[in-house]
N, C-alpha and C positions, 0 to 999 in steps of 0.2 A: 466396616464398609464408611469409607466417609460420604458423608454429605456436606453441600455446602446452601447454606442461608446466606439470604439476602441480607445486604447490613445496607440502610436507607440514611446513615447520617450524614452521608455528602450533600445529598435531594435537600432534607430536612435544612443543614445549614447556609444550603444556596439560598431559599428562601427566604430565612433570615438574615445574611449577609445584605440580599438586595434592598431591604428597606432600611436596615442601616446605612448603605452607599448612599440612596436614593434620596436620605435623611440628611444626610452629610454633606452631600455636593448642594441639595439646596438652598441650605443654609448654612453655608462656607463666604463669608463676604468676599473671598476671588473669585464670586461668577458675577458680582458688580461691577469689579474693574476690568478694564478696556484690556482687551486678546488681541491676539491674530484669529482673523476667522477660522483658522485648521489645527490651531494648537501646535505643540511641539514634537506629537507622537507624530503628525503629520508633517511637520518639517524635515525631522528626521528622516521619516522615508521618502521625501524628497531628495535629500542628500544621495540615501544609499539608493537610487531608484537605476541607476546603470549607466545613464545616460543625461544633460543638460541639451540646452536649447543648440549648443552648435559643437561640442565633444562627449567623449565618454567619460563619467567619474568614475573613479572607484567604485567599487564594491566589495563591501566585507564579510567576509566567510568566517564559520567555526568549525570546519572541518580538523583541528587540532586540539578542538575543546579551547579556544582563545579565540579573539578577535582580530583577523591577521585579514592583510588586502588579499585578493584574490591571487590578484598575479605572482605573489609571491609564495603560494604555497603548489609545494611537488608534489600535487594531485588533481587528477582529471576531478572535474568538479562543474556542476551546471547550476548556476544560481537563478532563482525569478523574483524579482522586486513587490513590492504590495503595489506598486503601480501597473506593473505588467500584468500583476494579477489579475488586476480591477481591468484594464483593457481586453483580456483574454476571456475575463469571466472564470478565472478559475477558484473553485471556492471548496473543491474536493482533492482524496486523493486519487481518485478517478480521474478527475480533468486535470491534474498535475504530468499526466502522460501525454497531455496533449502540446506540451512546450517541451519537452525534454525527450528525445530520439533513444531509443535502445533499452528503455524506461516504458512499461507496463503496468495497469492496475486492473486487471480483469475482476470480474465480480462473480464470486460463487454466492448463490443468494445475499446473507446478508454480512459474507465472508471477503476481504481484500483476498486478492491473489498477485502480489507483485513481483515484477522479474526485469533484473537489471541485467543489460549486456549475455542477456539467454541463462542466469542464474535465477535461481527463484523456487518456490515452494509450488506445486502442482495443483492441491486443493487446500480449501481452508478446512483444514482437520483441527479440531478443539484440542490444545493442547503442544500442537509443531507449529511452531513460531517460525516463522517467515526467513527466509533465507534473505531477504533485502530487510534491514532492522529499522522501523519507526520513532522517530523522535518528536516530544512536542514540547517544544519550552524545556529541551533537556531532560525530559522523561521517558521513557522506553514505555513504548505500548505492545505487548506481547501479543497478544490477541489479537488475528486478522478480523474482527466484527468491529476491534475497537477503531479502527483505521478508517472505516467507515463513517464517519463524521465530517462536518460543514464547517467553516470559517467564517468569521464575516471582520474579525477583525486582525487579518494576518499583515504581520512585519517583513516576513520574506520565508520563499521556499528553497530548500539549499539539497543539492544529490551529490552523497559524494560517492564517487563510482569505482569498484573494485571491494575489495576484501577489506577490513577496517578493524586488522585483528587485535590494534594494541587501547586505543583509549576508547574503542566504543564494545568492538569483542563478542557484546553480546549478539551470537549468532548470523556476525553480519558478514557470510561468504560474500553473499553479491553487491551489497554496498551497502549505502545509511540514506535514507528521508529525514531531512532536519526540517521541523518545520517551525515558525515563530511568530507568537502572536505579538500587539503590541504589553508595553509596560506602561503603567498608570507613569502620569505626568504631575506635577503641581501647577501646570497650566489648563485651565480650565476647558474643552472642549466638547463638544454634541455633533453627533450625526446620525438621521434617523433616515430610512429608505424604504420605499412600498412601491411593488412592483405586481404586474399583472404579464403572464405568457399564454400561447396557447397551451390548448388542453386544461384550459381553465384552471390555470395553476396561477394559485394568490402567494407572494411571497411580500417579508416584511424585516427588517432589522433597527437597532438600536444599540450608538455604540456613545456612552460616555466617560470622562475621567478628569480630575479634578484633587485638588488637595484637600484632606480632612481635618490636617494638624500640621503645623507646620514642619515635620519630620514625617509625615505619612499621606501619602497620597494613592488613590485606589480608579480602578475603571470598571466597568463591566460592559457586557458583550451579548447582547439577546437578540434568536434570527427564529425566524420557521416558516415554511412553507407548506402548501399542498395543493397536488395536484388531485381533481376532483375526475376528468375526463383521462379516461385510458387510451395507452398506444392503440391496442385493438379491440376487439372481444372473446371471453371465452367461449367457445362452441358449444360446449357440454352444458355449462350451468345459464349461460346467457348474459352473465355479468360482463363490466369490462375489462380488460386485462389490462397490466403494467400500470395502476395507479400507487400514488404515496403519498404519503408525507413524512417530516420533520419539523424538530423543533430544538433547540437547546439553548445553551447559553454558558457564559465564562464569566468569571469574577476572580480578580485581583489585586494587593492589597501592597503597597510596597511603600517598605520602614527604613529609613535612610539616619540613624542618627548620626552619623557621621561622616564625611570622606571618605574613611575608611571600611565602613562596614554597612551591609545591603542587605535585608531582608526581603524577600517575597513570597507571598503565600498566596496560593491559584488554588480555585476551585470549579469545576466544571460538571457538566452534565447535556447528556442527549438521549434523545426518544428519534428512533427511526424504524417507520414501516415503507416496507418497499415488497415489492415481486419482482426489480429488476435483477439477475442473475437466475433466477427462477423462470417459471412457464416453458418448460422446457418442450423443444420440438424435436420429432426426429428429422435425421439431417436427408437431403433431397434424396428420392431415389431412393430410401428406405421406409421402413415401419417400424411401432413400438409392437413388443413382443404379445404374441397373442396364442393365447393354449388351445385354439381351434382352428386348426390351418383345413384348406387352402384358402388365403386372401388375395388378391393384386399385391404385389409389390410385398408382398411378405407381410401381416400383418396389417395393423393400422396406419395409413400414411400419416406425415404431417396435415396440419389444417395448410389450406390456401393461403390466407394470409401470413403475411411474414410476424405481424405482431400478434396474429391469435394464438389461442391454445386448442387443443382437444383432451385436455386433462380430465378427470372425472371429480376433481374438486377444485376452489380455489385456493390456488397457492398461494402464500407471504411468508413473507419473514418481519418479526417485529426485534430490535433490537434496545437494549436499554445497556447505558454505559455512564460511569461518573468517576469522576477521582479527585484526587486533593495532594499538593504537594508542596515542599518547602526548601526552598534556596537560600542560603543564606551564604554569603561571600563577606572573607575579612581578610583586607590587606596587611601585611606588616611591612617592617623594612624592606625584609632580602625577599618574600614570600608573599604568595596568597593561596588562603585557605578556602574550597567551594564545598559545603555540605549538601546535597541533593536525597531531600527522601520524599520518597513517595508511594500512593496506594491507589489501585484503580479497581474497579470490579464491572465488571459484563458481562451482560444475559441475553443469547440469542435466541431467539425461539423461530422455527423454521417449520412450517407445515408444508410435505411437498408430495408430486407423486413421482414416485420413483422409476415405475413404468413408462411414463411420461404418454399414458395412452386412456382412454375415454372406460376404460374398465379397472375397477376395483380391483388390481389383484393384488400392489403394493404399493403402500403410504407409510409415509413416516410422518415424525410428530419429534423434531429434534430440541434437546433442552441444551446449552451447553454454560452452564454458569463459569466464570472466571474469577478470582482473587488474585492480585498481586500488589509486593510490595515490596521495594525497594530502595537502597542505602547505597549513596557512593559517596565517595568523600575523595575530594583533590588539593594535594598543594605544587602547586605551579610557582615556577621560579616568576620572578621581577619582573618590571619591562626592561629595565636598566640592566640584567644579567647579561652577559658575554655571551652563556649558554643558554638555551633554551630548553628547560625542563619539566617534566608534570610527573609525579609519581601518585598512584593510590589506590582504591578498592572498591570490590563493587560487589554489593549483597544483593543475592535474587532468591524469593519466594513466591512460588507460584502454587494456586493450584485450581486446576482446571478440567475438562473433561466433559462425556456426555449422561445428563443425570434429570431423565433418563431420555434414552432413543428410544421412541415407541414405535414399533413396526402394528399395521393393519391391515387387512386386503384377503380377500383369498388365498393367499398363499399361505396365513396362518390359523384358517379356519381349523377347528370350530371355534375355536379360543377367538375371543372379541378382541384382545392384544396383547404384545408379549412385547414387553419392556428389557432394553438393555442398558445395563449401568457400568460404565468405566470410568474414574476417576482418578486422574494422574498426580501427584506430588513432587515439588520437583524445591529442590536448597541447592542452592548456586555463591559460590566463593572463585572470586577473583581478586588476583593484584595484578598492575599494571605500570609500567616506567616508560616514557620517552625523552630523549637526550637531542639536541640539535646542536652543532655546533660548527663556526667556521676552521676549516683543515686546510684550506690554504685560500688565497687572495681570491675573495668574489666566488668560493664552492666552499658549501654548506654541507654536510655528513651528518644526516636522521639516524638514528638505532633506536628501535621499540620493541619491548618484551612484553608479553601477558600471560600468566599462565590463571586458565580456569578448569575447577573440578565442581561435576554437577552429580548431583544425585537425585536419581528417578525413583517413583514408586508405584506401580499401579494395583488397584482394587479395582477388583472387575465380578459381574456377575448379572443376574436376571431374575423377572419375575415375571412369571405366566399367567397372564390376569389378575395379579395381586398376590398378596404376602400367602408365603415367608419367602425374601430373598435368597435363591439360592446361589454361592459362589462360585464361580469359576474353580476350575478342577485344579488347577495351582496359582490360584488368589491368595496374595500376594504376590507378586514380583516387584523385583530392587534390581539397579544395575547404577554402577556408577561409570563417569566419562570423563575424564581427565588432558589436558592439553595444554603443549605451549608454543604462541602462537608468534611471530616477530617481525619484523618489516626494518628494510634497509632501504634507503634513497639517499641518490648522490645529486647534489644539483649544482649548476655552477650559472652564475649571472653575468652574461657576452655582455651587457650594457641595462644603463638605465629601465629599458623595453625591453630587452631579450633575455629569458632564463629557459635553461634546458633541465631537462633532469633524465635519472634513469633509478629504476625501482625494484625492488623485490618485495613481496607480501605475502602472509600465509594467514589464509581464513578458516575458521570454525567453525561448524554447526553442530552442536549436541547430539548424541544420540538420543532415543525415546523408546519408549511403548507404544503400540496402538492400542490407542484408548476405546477403541469399540471392539467388542468378543460376542461373537452370535451366541444365542443361547444354548447353554450347553458344551460351546468352543472351550478348548484352551486358550489359556492368554500367548500372544505369540512371540515368538521368540526378539528380543530388542531389537531394534533397525540402531545399526551401528554410526557414528558421528561421521560425517562427511568432511572434507579438506578440497579447499582451493587454493592453488598455491600461482599468486599473479606475477608479469613479468612486464613492465612499462617500461617505455620512453615516450618522451611528452616535450612539448613548448610552450611558453606562453610569452607574446608579443603583444607589443602596440607599436602602431607606425601611425603617421600622417597628422601630426601636432595633435595625439591621441583621439583620431578620426576611426580609428581603423583596430581594431582589435582581432585575433586570429589565436588560438588554442587550441591545441591538438595534441591526440595521445595515441601511441599503438598498444596494445597489449596481447598477450599470450599466457591464457590460464591452461592449467594444468589439474583437473575435477579428479577427483576420487571417492568411490563410494557414496556418490550421490543419492541423495533420498525420494527416490519416485514414488507413484502411487497405483496401486491395481484395487478395480473398484469390481470387489465379487459378492453376487448375492446382496446388492445394494449397501456392503458395508466397504469402506476403506483401509485399503492395508498397505500400509507405508513399507517400503524394500529397497532396495539398495541396489543402484547398478553399477559396476565395474568401476569406469572410468570414461572420460572426454577428455578432448579438448574442446576449446574454443579460444578465439584468435581475431580481432578486428583494430578499427580505428575509427576514434571519436574525433570531429571536426567541429568547435565553436566559431563562430563570426558575429561580432556586432561592429557596424559601421552608421556614418552620422556623413554623408556623403553632401550634406547642404542644411543649412540651419530647418531646425523642427522637425526634420526629417530622422528619424530610427529606421536602420536595419536589423535584424537577426537572422542566422542561418545555420541549424546545425545538421551536421548527419553523422551518420556511424553505417558501417560495413561490417558486418557481423559470418562466422562460419564457423559452426561451432558442429558436432560429430563424435558418436559414442565410439569410445576405439576397443571396447569391450562391454560386452554387457549381455551374459550367458541367462541361459534360464528366464529371458524377458517376456514378460505378460507379452502375447497375442490373439487378439478377436477376430472370431470369423466369422462373417455375418451370415446367417439363414434365410435365405429367400422365400422356408417355405413357412417357417413359423414369426418371421419378423424381428425376431430375436438376435442376438450376440452369444455365439458360444467361445468361451476360455477357454482355449489353445491349451493344455498342458501336459506334461509327460501320462498323467493317469487320466484325461481324456480328451483324445485325439479330433472330436466333434467331426469324425469321420474325414479326413483329411490325410490324405496317404501322403507319404514322402516326394517329393518332387511332384506334386499332384496342384490342380487350382488352388490357390489360397493357401498352399503350405511356405512357411516360414523356406528365405534361400537356406538351404544346406540341410534343412529339416529332416532326422533319419527318425521319427518316429518316436525318440524319447526325448533330444534336448535339440537345442537352436542357438544360436547368437545374435543378436541383434547389434552388431558391430555395423558400425558404416552408417547407420540411422543418424537423421539429423537429432540433434539435442532440441527437445521442446521449448515454444515459445521463444527460438531464438527467430527471427525475419532477417534475412541476406542484407538488408538497405530498408533503412529510416531517416525519414527527416523532418524537420520544422521550420520555413521559413515565416517570417511576421516582419511589417511592416506598419508603423505609426507617422502620423503626419499632423502635425499643431497647427492649425488655421486660426490667427491670431485677428478678432473683429471688434467693432465698435459697442456690442452686446453683449461682449464675452466670447473666450476663448473656444474654440470648436476642435476636440482630439478624434481623429480616425483611426482604428487600428482594423488589421485583416491577417490573420493566421493559418500557414496550408501546412497541413501535418499529413505525412505519410508514411505506413507501417507494411512492410513487406509480408507477404503470406509466409505461416510457417506451422508446425504442425502442434496438435496439443498432446499429443500420445506418442509416446517409443516405440510405438510398431509401426508410424509415419502414415497408415491407413491402409497399409499393402495386405492387411489376408480381407480384408472388403469384398467378397466374393460377390460378381452382381453389379461393382460400383467401380466410380475411377478410381485408379491407382491412387491415387489421392485425395480419396472422400474424406478422410478424417483434417485434411489440412484447412484450416481457418485463408480464408483469401486476404488479398493486398484490399488494404483502405486507406483510403482518401476522403480528410475531412477538414472541409472548412471554417471556418468560425470568424465573426467580422461585428464591429459596434461603431458607433457614433455616437459622440458624447459632447452635452454643452453644458458650462459651467458661466454662471451670471458673473458682472465684472466685481461686485464686489466678494464675490465665491461662495454667498451665501447658500445659491441656489445651484442644483446640475440637474440632466435629463439626460437618458441612458438608455438608444436605441439598441438590440442585441440581436445575435440569431448564432447559433449551435449547430453543427452538421446542413450548414443551408443548402448543402446538393442532395439531400435524404441518402445519402449511403445507407446501405442497410449492410451490419456487420452484428457478430455476436460481442457477448460480454463475456460468455463463460461457454468453451467445449468440451465435450467429453467424449469415451466409450466408455461401456461398464456393462454387464452381466444381462443387461435388458435391451440396450438399444444404442445407438449412436447421435448424442443429441447435442443442442444447443441451446441456448438461451439469448433473444436479440438485446443488443443496447439501446441508446435513445435513438431515437428518429429526428428529424428536423426539429430545431425548437425557436422559439422566438419569442421576445416581448420588449416590454419598456417597464423603465427604472426611474424613479423619481427620488431624488435626495435634498434633505435639507442641513447643511454644517452651520455650526457656530463656535 
């Protein structure tokens, strides 16, 4: 059996590096020199802010792994700059979704559940990489729990929509989210902030950069926050519910011995404790499972307060993560060589009440450690080349799983606990190439290929209240998944400010094993890879002397072997739905209607349906016991063909969920933002307000139709409308600033995560109205 041991090198290295940087910056004569108040990093951020006082300026993106003008890249891209992120209060992945329609970052305990255009991974299963790939400073983050981190030194956020099967490729069937943080600058600057908000929330951050040697510069970013008062109360324990804290930091060293050579070394760490994504409530009109019927509404209904819980223990999640990366860039006369080496460690520990009720029936303590090593090599054409090309290779090594998943409660009596252990190791190698050339005047053709081969191994077993560990009857299991993915795009520049394109892209998400195996059970057959064929047509335009930008893309997806989840007896099983089609339109608009006023609006219309889904999972709510019954060919749940709660066409042995809406697919979503800069004699004021709408969607593929005694759409997550706003003031010398902010100002009650399982239909609430004041110092 595999075991995973925690390695503390990055954290120890972080502490020593903090000391080195602090001494270096403090003793560097450059700190005594005259400098601009915000330094080079902030000047660069302003240049890439997306707007000036009177026109829209160029935005630089890296969807093709090189810096390019957003308007010249024939891919749908949503970009959020550092300035916009600061005004909107975007500091973590979950809040990014408030700025980008079609993107959602739901949260299951300390695990991110991203969906983009209806494509994503439905649960935060360890070793199951998300279909929306997540990168920070060019480093791939496979663990969903690693994506729950904060950034106080954002440079930009970029979302590349649709499958990115060539240059990124690592399971990016839905798209790619790229987060960039500030690189070091030899020009010294310093930022510090402290804030206070409701629910007794304290926060603070520090950022510093400067030169250590003539060719060596460094920066450091440290942040921390603590929310001491809860959004609600735990009815059973009497404790506050939904409190939390987090802290972390990132250090970078940039060595540039010549104009042709750059070496960037990064170390980061983060610790987060949260109850968001936990504290499950029974859905309205239902109750939690109770073995002693009858009870009103079936079992124990949820608590009356939206943010209260009635679980039998105080649930929580603690996530520890860290990593180190080395990026080397070397320019030659005819090409650029890029090497990216990275190591990451994540360990999420969750304590949760599986049955979401006051009786200790099934509780779980989940440990999910993960180690990841990646090595990427890219050879890129020189800027002067008539043909723009990139060739490369990517190596991926990952060990993840449940080590252990510990069950306690009455369901396992008389044993005090039972441990399920499943560790999945992955070795992957891929080679890729992409080239773009002008084939006709003002017309370019892009061709890309990538070949990926993944080898998976699962070791699984259990121990029954102590050693020895008993391997699963068929452990270990191995499987290999290989796929060729490709891209072809034709674009034409109709004028300097109007470009149109059509494209075809294929995405691939690797197959895998279900890492959780119930004690004594066999390892499931591996889940097959999913593929997505994307057909797109789009335009990127600017009008009115760069005061209006309109980008739009229509897309049609053919989605096969979709990986979906089934939660049975408290254990998630990943399986395949046969096929679906998803189609829609994205529109992004940016305008500067008058000096110092900026307006942005983004819209997405989406239509997704399963076209084939034989033997899909169906939950039937039992109003007597208060729990869900999983309808299977061998477990009819008392349902008769054609009777109440029976799936359409159910004949007692099989059914097909074809025609149901794909999960996490709101039919319409939109974001509207407005910013206004007011100059005064005491310094400028900046006001910003944003409105985000997400239409209703289903969290489970049965679309709630099997829930007897409940509304037909009982599984449907309702539409949300979120309003955020801020007002900030900056002193004339730009050394001081004060920002008042508010999020979810209308107090919208909505869920961070919703699911159906064998116990109940449940949800976890998302944050309520929050507000506060932040003061900052800049040098």
